[in-house]
N, C-alpha and C positions, 0 to 999 in steps of 0.2 A: 898201802901202796903200792900194794905189793903182788895184789893178783890179778891179772889178765882179765882185762872189761870187769873188774871189780861192781863199778857203777853202771847202768845205763847210760849208755853212751847215745850224742849226737853225732849220725854223718856230716858232713859236709861234702853239699850236692854244687852239680853243675861246673866243674874243674874244679876249685878251688881249695879243696880240701877231705883229702880220706885217711884211710890206711896204707894205700899202695903199699910199693914194696920197699925193703931196706935200704935204703941208698939216699940218692942222692939224681935230682931228675929238670933239667932246665926245657923251656918251654917259649919258644923268642913266636910274638905277635908284633910286625909290624918293628918298631922301635922301642918294645915294651918285654920288659924278657918275666917270666915266670919262673924262681929257682925257687923247688921243693925239699927239702929233704924229711925223711924217714928216720928213726931211731926207737929201740925198747928202753925204754925208762918209765919207772913208776909199774913196775908191773905191766906195763898197756904199750902202744904206740904212738910215738910222741910226734905229730907231722911239726916241720912249719915253714908254711908258704913267704911268700915275699912277692912283691911286684916293683920290676926293678928300671932303670936304662944304665945301671953300673953294677952287672952279674958279679962282677971279684968283686965286689965291695960288698955284692950283697953275700955272698957266700963266707965274707967272713964277718960278719954281721949274725949268720945262723949259727957258725960253729958260738961265735961266743954267747950266744942265744942258750944253746944245749950246754957247756960249759955251766952256766949260771944256773939253769935247773939242774944238771946234776949237782949243782955245791949243794943248794940248796933241797934236793929231796933227801940227801946225807941228815940233812941235820933234824927236817918233820919227821922223816920215815920210823914207826914202830919195831921195823922188825932187822934193822938190822944193831946186833948186842952191843956194835960199838958206836951208834949216833944218840942224841943228847935226848931223844924220848925214852930210848928203851934204858938207858942209865937212869933219868930217873924213875920211870917206873920199879927200875929194880932197886931203887936205895932210896926213895920215899922225899930225894932230894937233889940238885941236880948245882952244886956252885959255879959263879962264871957261866953264865950260860951265855947264848950268842947272841946279839942284839935282834938277829932276824928269831929267835927262839917265842925273845921275848917281848917281841913286836907283836906278832902273831898270835900268839898266848892271851893277851891285853886285848886284841880283836876279839877273841875268840868270847871274851867278858864280855863286851861289851853288844855280844847277838845276844849271849848265854841269859843277857839281863832284857834288849828289847825283844825277846820272845818266848819271857815267862818261863825260861828255861827248857824250849821243846829243844833250842840247841845245844848241846850238854856234852863235853867231848871226855866225861866219865861214864860212859855207857859202855866201856875197854871190857871190864866182866861180865855183863852179859851178855857183847859178842864173843870173849874165848869160849862161853857157856855155849851157844851155839857151833862155832866151830868146833869144839874138842867131841862135840856129842856124851857129856861124861856127864855131864851136871845141869840141870833145869835152870834153863836162863832166870825167871821167874827167883830161883832160891838164889842164883849169882847177884842179881839187885836187892835182894832184903838181908845180903852179909856186909851190902855194900850202904844200907839203910840210909842218916842224912849224908852220907860222903857224894852230896854233889860238884858241879862246880864254884860253889861258894866254896868249900875246904880248902882250895887250891888258891896259893899262896905265888906271888909273881912280884919279884922284885930284880932290876939290874944285876943284883949278886948273887942271887940265890931263887931257885925254885923249890917250893915241896908240893907236895902231891901224896895226901893219905891214900890214896886209891889212885889205879893206875888209870892212865888218859890215853886216846888216840884220837890223832888229828887227822882221822882219813878223811870227815867231813867238811873238812877243808882245806888241807895241804896240796893238794894236785890244786885247785884254781889257784891257791898262794907259789907256789913252781911257775902254773904259765904265765901267771902277772911279771913275774922275776924275767922271763925268757922275754919278752915282751919289752919291759920296760929295757932292757938288754939291746932288744933288735931294732928300739926306734932313733938309735944313736947312729944306725948304719939306713937304714931305708927311711921309705917316708909311709907304704903302706907294708902291711902284713897281718898271717893267721897263726896261731898256737892251737893245736889240738892232740888233746891230750886224754883219749878215751872218752872225752866226752865233756869233759871242760873247755870251751872256747873263749878263746879274748883275741878280737878283731883289732883292728886303727887302720886307720886314712882310708877307708871305703865311703867317701863324704858321697858317692855319687850311687851308693845301695851295693855294692863291688862283689859284696861274701853274701853268699847263699849257704845257708843251714838246715840240715832237715833233721826234724826229732824225731826217732824212731818210734814205732810203733810195737808195744809192747808184747802185743800177742799177735803179730802176725810180720808180714818181710815187708812191707812196706811203709811209706814213710808218714809219719799223724798228721804231721806239717811240717813246709817249706816256710822257711826267716829271709826278709834280706835285713844283714846285718850292714851297716858303714860303721860303727866303733860300736865298745864294748863287749860284755860277757857274758857266759849262756851258760849255763848246765841243770842234768835232770839227773834226779834220780829217783829210783826206781825198786820193784819186788823182781824183778827181773832176769840178773844178772847173779846175783847169788844168794841162792835159797836154800832150803833145809828141808822139804817137805812137798808133796808134789803139786799140793796145789795152794803154794808160797804163801801161808799162812805165817810162816816164820824165815823172817829175812834178813838180810844185814842189817838195816835198820829199825831203830828200835824205840819205844817212847822210854824216854828215859824214867820216870816216875811209876814205869808198873813190867818194864823188861818184856813187855810184849811188844810185837809188829803189826805198825801198824795197816790197816785191810780195806781201810776206803779206796786207795788209788791204786793205780798201776805203773804209774807213774809222776810227777810234777816237773815241771821246764822252768826255771828262771832264766828272764832275759835282766841284769844288773849293767853297772857303768864299769867293772871289772871282775875276771873269775875267780877269784876269792871268793869277793860278796854273794853273786850265783851259787856257788856251790854251799855255803855254809846257809843261806836261806833255802837252796831248792831241799837240802833237807831237814832244816826246820819246820819248811810247811808240808812234805808229805807228812810228819808226824802229829799236827794240826790238823786238824776235822778244815775241811773244804771251807765250810762258815768264816772259820777263823782264821783259815787263811787266807783268803779272796782278802777279806775285810782289812789284814795285816797287810798285805802286797798294794792293795788301791787305795789306802793311806799316806804311800809315798809312789813320789813322781817320775823316782826314777826306777820304779823296778815294777815287771809285768811277768804274770807264769798264768801255763796251761796247764789245768789238772784232766787226765785221763783215768778215767774210775773203774775198778771191777767189773763193775755193771754197762760197761764199754762207751757210758756216756764221754762231754769233755766239754771244760767248764776254761775259759777265757776270764785272765783278770782283767781290771781295765786297762789301757796300752795293745795290748797282743792283736786288735784287729789291725792297729798300723801294720803290722810288725811284719803280717802275713802275704806271702805272695802265693796266690791263685793256682794249683796244679793241675 
């Protein structure tokens, strides 16, 4: 949650959301005002956009959303030595954890189980080996050995982690969802975008347009029409460690190797946290397995962009597409 553009990103298009300038803008269209504010958080640009008839109330809601997202960023990040995850990693145990961290770890456990370990927060030693360049990632995985997420103990009063964890594959989505939850008390329609993780609400008329970036070019690969829900992309093209992107920041938990079948996987889900975690898991899985996994759930859809230039859609994707 620290590096700028850590994960592959989605560009919200059509005047809905995007990086923009740091600050706040108001765009009046008849009786409706679009309020948009962008700030630097989680190592990326976070944009909150709302459509409202009461700009003053909407601005208060935007401020509340940013405040809640900032609070949870400090809980979930592994990069702040005073944060809960960093203290858990340093000591191997954490007493009296926050309810938010306990809740997120329990949800991670369910995703870990549902994906047969494709989503596993205990890959941090492998990522650290890549980032430092001083060790081979497979050696780091072998040292961790059997210490998968099964070894993590999650209790309301204490957390135990015999191997360090990272929530990078889910925390940004969780923070975005928290921002949306705060925003809902103030406006009827809004969208939060954080370096590629998107959550929208109140767009029953298909108000929101979300563009999926082409990992190997400057154009958009797809444009989606989104009324509500979350979108997230995992890819090999933002953080990588060699010229051909064979080694990048997404790793297969049981081998320590980076998957190389796809350049990106985009998942649409009911919320950003789910989209974030399942895009990571689907990227780790081979495409046939990932397509079957996504297709078995009515509330998920996905787009796979492969290294050989092909694209595959999971069930439900076509209904979301906007013809370019």
